[in-house]
Phi, psi and omega in degrees: 000124179252137182253156174300159180305135179091357179243159183231149176279120174233119181052042175081003179239148175278125180226157175262102183291353175281339184223355182279118185292344178261352178217061189271106181088333179195159179300134175082000179267109182260144173290152188301334180149211185305134178093354180253144172229159175266118183234111182055041177080009179235135175287129183229133177279122180248357175101160174236172182250132176248151183237133176235124176273145171250117182204154178054038176062034174202157171286127186287344172241112184274337180218129179220128176256126184228176177258157175306137181082358176287155178246141174245133176247122175259131178240127181274102177259016178269177179255019176221160182286151179220176172216168173233104187232121182285146179299329184260014177067019176290326179211153179205118184288341194071200182283127170256111187287157183295166170062046169113356176294148181221166179211145181230157179214132174265130182268112183248013173218149182277157177139186179255129183237103174278141177218164184211173176261124181292339180273336183220086190292353174275358175265120179207160179200182185218139171244131175243124180257120182246000000 
């Protein structure tokens, strides 16, 4: 079996070991799982997406531990406007409008990120990036 240029035979199939997540860099080498891609023959973590609902005048997840490069999506399922504003000014959603508006942020630095709603300052939560 002959493969096109840049591909290798793995288990009887032609694959590109530079980008195939089940044959990354060599036949049979699989990337660890969700959030990983095969990039130039190396498994690379690109992040996963986490979801936080805003409802009943609170963030429904008050504490979330995530990995570097993960993205968090906040969805406002309340009937009033909210925001997601970090205490240290790293991120600020601006207004997230009621009834389904959402905003997302990818975390590209490690640490603890406390955040609050600028419209309702008694609403707060924390993301920890490890």
